[in-house]
C-alpha positions in Angstrom: -13.0 -9.4 -0.9 -10.0 -11.2 -0.7 -9.4 -11.0 -3.9 -6.3 -13.1 -4.7 -4.9 -11.0 -7.6 -2.5 -8.0 -7.0 -3.8 -5.0 -6.9 -2.1 -4.0 -10.1 -4.2 -5.9 -12.5 -7.5 -6.0 -10.2 -10.1 -3.6 -12.3 -12.7 -1.6 -10.4 -15.6 -0.7 -11.6 -17.3 1.7 -9.1 -16.8 3.0 -5.6 -17.6 0.7 -2.4 -18.5 1.8 1.3 -16.0 3.2 3.6 -16.0 3.5 7.8 -14.1 4.6 10.7 -13.0 1.1 10.9 -10.7 1.2 7.3 -8.5 3.6 9.0 -7.5 0.7 11.1 -6.2 -2.7 10.2 -8.1 -5.7 8.3 -6.5 -8.9 10.3 -9.8 -10.7 9.1 -9.5 -9.5 5.4 -6.0 -10.5 5.3 -6.5 -13.8 6.1 -7.9 -14.9 3.3 -4.7 -13.8 1.8 -2.1 -17.4 2.2 0.7 -15.7 0.1 3.7 -14.4 1.9 3.5 -11.0 0.3 0.2 -10.2 1.5 0.0 -6.8 2.3 -1.3 -3.8 4.0 -0.3 -0.8 4.0 -0.9 3.4 4.8 0.6 6.1 2.9 1.0 10.1 3.3 2.6 12.5 0.5 3.5 16.1 1.3 5.6 18.6 -0.7 7.4 22.2 -0.6 6.5 23.3 -4.1 8.5 26.6 -4.0 11.4 25.0 -2.8 11.2 21.6 -5.1 10.8 19.2 -2.2 8.7 15.9 -2.2 8.2 13.5 0.3 6.1 10.8 1.6 5.7 8.9 4.9 5.0 4.9 4.4 4.3 2.0 6.1 4.0 -1.5 4.7 2.9 -4.3 6.3 3.1 -8.2 5.6 0.8 -9.5 8.1 1.8 -13.1 7.2 5.5 -12.8 7.9 4.8 -10.1 11.2 7.3 -7.7 9.6 6.9 -3.8 8.7 8.6 -2.1 6.2 8.5 2.0 6.8 9.7 5.5 7.2 10.1 8.7 5.6 11.4 9.9 2.6 12.0 13.1 1.2 14.2 14.8 -1.2 14.7 18.3 -3.0 14.7 18.7 -7.2 15.8 15.5 -9.0 17.7 13.1 -7.6 19.3 10.0 -9.7 19.1 7.8 -7.1 17.3 7.1 -3.9 19.9 7.0 -1.7 20.8 10.3 -3.0 17.9 12.1 -1.3 18.5 14.6 1.8 16.2 12.3 3.9 15.8 8.3 3.4 14.8 6.4 6.3 12.9 3.4 4.7 13.8 0.6 6.6 12.5 -3.4 6.0 12.1 -6.3 8.1 10.9 -4.1 11.4 8.8 -6.2 13.7 5.4 -5.6 13.6 5.3 -5.6 17.6 5.2 -1.7 16.3 1.3 -2.2 15.6 0.0 -3.3 18.9 -1.9 -0.1 19.1 -3.2 -1.3 15.6 -2.9 2.0 13.6 -4.5 4.4 16.1 -1.0 5.5 17.4 2.6 3.7 16.1 5.9 4.5 16.2 8.5 2.4 14.1 12.5 1.5 15.0 13.5 4.8 13.1 11.1 6.8 14.9 8.4 7.3 12.3 5.0 7.8 13.9 1.7 8.0 12.8 -1.5 9.0 15.0 -5.1 9.0 14.0 -6.3 12.2 15.8 -10.0 11.6 13.9 -10.5 8.7 11.5 -11.0 9.8 8.1 -10.5 13.3 8.6 -7.1 14.2 10.4 -3.6 12.5 11.3 -0.3 13.6 13.0 2.8 12.5 11.7 6.3 13.1 13.1 9.6 12.2 13.0 12.9 13.1 14.1 16.6 12.1 13.2 19.0 14.3 15.2 22.4 12.7 13.8 21.5 14.6 10.0 19.3 17.3 11.8 16.3 16.2 10.1 12.8 16.4 11.4 8.7 16.1 10.1 5.6 17.0 12.2 2.7 17.4 9.8 -0.8 17.6 10.1 -3.0 16.0 7.6 -6.6 17.3 7.5 -9.2 15.8 4.7 -10.8 18.2 2.2 -12.6 15.7 0.8 -14.7 12.1 1.5 -12.0 9.2 1.0 -12.5 7.3 -2.0 -13.2 3.3 -1.8 -12.4 1.5 -5.1 -15.6 -1.0 -5.4 -13.5 -4.2 -4.3 -13.2 -2.9 -1.0 -9.8 -3.0 -0.7 -8.2 0.2 -1.2 -9.0 4.0 -0.6 -7.4 7.5 -1.4 -8.2 10.6 0.0 -7.7 14.6 -0.8 -5.5 15.9 2.0 -4.2 19.4 3.2 -0.9 19.3 5.2 0.2 22.0 7.1 3.4 21.8 9.7 7.3 22.0 9.8 10.0 19.9 8.0 13.6 20.5 8.8 15.9 19.0 6.1 19.6 18.8 6.7 19.3 21.7 9.2 17.0 23.9 6.8 13.7 24.5 8.5 10.5 24.7 5.9 7.1 25.5 6.4 4.5 22.8 4.9 1.2 23.9 3.4 0.1 21.8 1.0 -2.4 19.6 -0.6 -1.5 15.8 -1.0 -3.3 12.2 -1.7 -3.3 9.3 1.2 -4.3 6.2 0.5 -4.7 2.8 2.4 -4.7 -0.8 0.8 -5.1 -4.3 2.2 -6.4 -8.0 1.6 -4.5 -8.5 -1.8 -0.4 -10.2 -2.5 2.2 -8.0 -4.1 4.2 -10.7 -5.4 7.6 -9.7 -7.2 6.9 -12.6 -10.3 7.8 -11.5 -13.7 4.9 -10.7 -15.7 3.9 -9.8 -19.5 2.2 -6.4 -19.0 3.1 -2.9 -20.2 4.4 -0.5 -17.5 1.2 0.7 -15.1 1.0 4.4 -13.9 -0.7 5.2 -10.7 -1.4 8.9 -11.1 -3.0 11.2 -8.3 -3.3 15.0 -8.2 -4.8 17.6 -5.6 -4.8 21.4 -7.4 -6.9 22.9 -4.6 -10.0 22.0 -1.7 -12.2 21.5 -4.9 -10.3 19.5 -7.4 -8.4 16.2 -7.7 -8.2 13.0 -9.5 -6.9 9.4 -9.4 -6.5 7.3 -12.6 -4.8 3.9 -12.4 -3.8 3.1 -15.8 -1.4 0.8 -18.3 0.8 2.0 -21.2 -1.1 1.5 -24.2 1.8 -0.6 -25.9 -0.1 -0.9 -29.5 1.9 2.0 -30.6 5.1 0.5 -29.8 5.8 -1.9 -32.3 8.7 -3.3 -29.9 6.4 -3.7 -27.1 3.1 -4.6 -29.0 3.5 -8.1 -29.5 4.1 -9.3 -26.2 2.6 -6.4 -23.9 0.0 -4.4 -26.1 -3.6 -4.9 -23.9 -7.2 -4.2 -25.4 -8.1 -0.8 -24.9 -10.9 -1.5 -22.5 -8.7 -3.5 -20.5 -6.1 -0.6 -20.0 -8.1 1.6 -17.0 -8.4 0.0 -13.7 -10.0 2.5 -12.1 -10.1 6.4 -11.4 -12.0 8.9 -9.8 -12.5 12.6 -9.9 -13.4 15.3 -7.1 -14.7 18.4 -8.5 -16.9 21.3 -6.5 -18.0 18.8 -3.9 -19.0 15.9 -6.2 -16.8 12.4 -6.5 -17.6 10.6 -10.3 -15.8 7.9 -11.6 -13.9 7.6 -14.5 -14.7 5.2 -16.7 -13.0 3.3 -19.6 -15.1 3.8 -21.9 -15.2 7.7 -21.3 -11.5 7.4 -21.9 -11.8 5.3 -25.2 -14.7 8.4 -26.2 -12.0 10.9 -25.7 -9.4 9.0 -27.9 -8.5 10.1 -31.4 -9.7 7.2 -33.7 -6.9 5.2 -35.0 -7.1 4.6 -38.9 
C-alpha cells in the first residue's frame, strides 16, 4: 500500500483482501502519498439501454488539497462534447467538508449524494436539478462480491441498478447492470508520459457474467507509434478479472499472450 505509482502503470498480479471499511475513506493510506494529486474516488454507473442513455455518478477527493470534484453525468445517444449532454453537473473545487460523515452519507454542493445503506452490498444515489428538470433516485444492489486488486488500493463490483431517472423532463425507469468501483492511496498526476493509450474496460451482462480488463494498446502494430510507445507484450495488461457462474478468476497476461496469433 502507499505505492507512489499512478494506477494506470501499476501492474496487479492477483487479488487482495477486502472488508466493509473499504467502502469508507482511507486517510491513513492516503497520508503516504505526499503529492497534491493524491486521490480517493467513488464511481457508480447506470444506463437505460432501450433509450440509448448512459450515465455515471462520481466523487473525486483530493485529500491533500481538501477539495472534492464530483457530481452526475447522463447523456442520450452519442455526443460530440461532454457539455452537450442532457445532464452534466460535475463540479470541481468543492470543499471536502461535505465528507464530514465520511462516505456513510454525503451531499455535494450541486445536490449529488450517495448513502451507503449496507457496506459492499447496497447504495442509494439521489440528485435533483429543478432548473433543468432532471433528477436521479437509484438503488445499487451487489450481484457479485467486490474484487480487490492485488495492491489493495482499488476494487470493482458488479451491480444491479433500479430506480428512476428524469432527464430534461422525461422520466425513465432504470433497471440495468453496471460496475461500481473505488480507488485510493495513489497519485493521479497530469504529467506527459510516453505511454500508449490505456483502456479500462468493464461490462456486466447479467448476474452471472461480468469482467474487467485494464490494458494498454499494442503499439507494435503501428509504424508511427512503435518507436516511442511500444511495450513488451507481458507489460500490456495491468490486471483484470472475470465473474462467471458464481466464481471470480484473475486474467493473467500469459493467458492473453497464448490467445494472440503468432507474429511471423
